[in-house]
VOMIGU-646943 format. One line per 8 residues: number of its first residue (from 1); for each residue x, y, z of C-alpha. Coordinates in nm, 3 decimals, decimal comma, padded with zeros to 5 digits. Example, Ala and Ser with C-alpha at 12.3 -4.5 7.8 and 13.67 -1.06 7.14 Angstrom:
<recs>
1	01,230:-00,450:00,780 | 01,367:-00,106:00,714
</recs>
This chain:
<recs>
1	00,000:00,000:00,000 | 00,138:00,338:-00,105 | 00,157:00,554:00,210 | 00,113:00,883:00,025 | -00,113:00,956:-00,274 | -00,103:01,281:-00,467 | -00,393:01,452:-00,647 | -00,455:01,778:-00,825
9	-00,202:01,797:-01,105 | -00,302:01,919:-01,448 | -00,230:02,152:-01,737 | -00,261:02,529:-01,695 | -00,147:02,843:-01,871 | 00,125:03,062:-01,730 | -00,009:03,278:-01,450 | -00,264:03,017:-01,349
17	-00,306:02,826:-01,023 | -00,335:02,468:-00,904 | -00,380:02,304:-00,566 | -00,206:01,975:-00,505 | -00,318:01,736:-00,233 | -00,135:01,446:-00,073 | -00,354:01,204:00,117 | -00,238:00,956:00,378
25	-00,384:00,764:00,668 | -00,459:00,897:01,016 | -00,204:00,659:01,163 | 00,064:00,768:00,916 | 00,018:01,142:00,947 | 00,031:01,118:01,326 | 00,380:00,970:01,290 | 00,512:01,213:01,029
33	00,729:01,484:01,184 | 00,826:01,640:00,851 | 00,645:01,650:00,518 | 00,744:01,809:00,189 | 00,679:01,853:-00,179 | 00,947:01,779:-00,437 | 00,944:01,808:-00,813 | 01,139:01,654:-01,095
41	01,148:01,764:-01,456 | 01,273:01,530:-01,732 | 01,651:01,505:-01,721 | 01,672:01,703:-01,397 | 01,746:01,617:-01,036 | 01,458:01,589:-00,791 | 01,442:01,918:-00,602 | 01,272:02,023:-00,281
49	00,996:02,277:-00,336 | 00,847:02,325:00,011 | 00,862:02,157:00,349 | 00,658:02,172:00,668 | 00,717:02,044:01,019 | 00,455:01,919:01,264 | 00,503:02,249:01,449 | 00,387:02,435:01,137
57	00,728:02,572:01,045 | 00,782:02,598:00,669 | 01,066:02,615:00,420 | 01,055:02,708:00,052 | 01,289:02,691:-00,242 | 01,389:03,040:-00,356 | 01,232:02,975:-00,697 | 00,882:02,939:-00,547
65	00,883:03,181:-00,252 | 00,584:03,411:-00,264 | 00,406:03,191:-00,519 | 00,364:02,850:-00,353 | 00,217:02,775:-00,010 | 00,249:02,446:00,178 | 00,000:02,348:00,446 | -00,091:02,042:00,645
73	-00,431:01,933:00,780 | -00,388:01,658:01,037 | -00,767:01,619:01,072 | -00,813:01,549:00,700 | -00,485:01,352:00,689 | -00,375:01,566:00,396 | -00,078:01,776:00,286 | -00,143:02,059:00,040
81	00,058:02,272:-00,199 | -00,108:02,582:-00,341 | 00,064:02,686:-00,664 | -00,002:03,043:-00,783 | 00,147:03,255:-01,062 | 00,267:02,942:-01,235 | 00,549:02,962:-01,486 | 00,649:02,720:-01,764
89	00,960:02,633:-01,562 | 00,734:02,494:-01,289 | 00,646:02,208:-01,524 | 00,743:01,881:-01,354 | 00,622:01,573:-01,176 | 00,540:01,675:-00,818 | 00,596:01,428:-00,535 | 00,482:01,423:-00,174
97	00,734:01,302:00,085 | 00,728:01,243:00,460 | 00,958:01,142:00,743 | 00,915:01,015:01,099 | 01,263:01,093:01,233 | 01,326:01,397:01,455 | 01,509:01,655:01,247 | 01,482:01,428:00,942
105	01,783:01,239:01,073 | 01,996:01,554:01,047 | 01,944:01,591:00,672 | 01,851:01,924:00,513 | 01,482:01,955:00,434 | 01,525:01,990:00,057 | 01,723:01,671:00,003 | 01,538:01,352:-00,101
113	01,729:01,139:00,151 | 01,561:01,333:00,432 | 01,234:01,146:00,370 | 01,143:00,779:00,401 | 00,794:00,771:00,247 | 00,706:00,890:-00,103 | 00,403:00,915:-00,326 | 00,400:00,826:-00,695
121	00,365:01,183:-00,816 | 00,123:01,405:-01,002 | 00,210:01,590:-01,323 | 00,196:01,968:-01,347 | 00,230:02,122:-01,693 | 00,241:02,498:-01,747 | 00,216:02,637:-02,100 | 00,330:02,981:-02,205
</recs>
């Protein structure tokens, strides 16, 4: 069973918005200390987009600051990513990730090795 399942990807024009959701179980989200969104474009490395701790603290990649917002609803067992003012360079597969270790095992929030559970991704395509 996949612990994390993403929804909400699609195709939009530049300047548009999307809201991504990542659903998990009540048991799983109660264990997750850190959650994040990553993205990966063809031929590129997977990069951290936004992260959130169970205390509500957030981190963002410089490329998305002011445009993307990460949030977490522990009642609905869901992680969200609001994407506004989308650009063609935002086109990628977006992945949800989560970790149960305090401080992500000492790994920086935007590195894939900081997270133990992953979803299968949802595609976001932005046309100019």
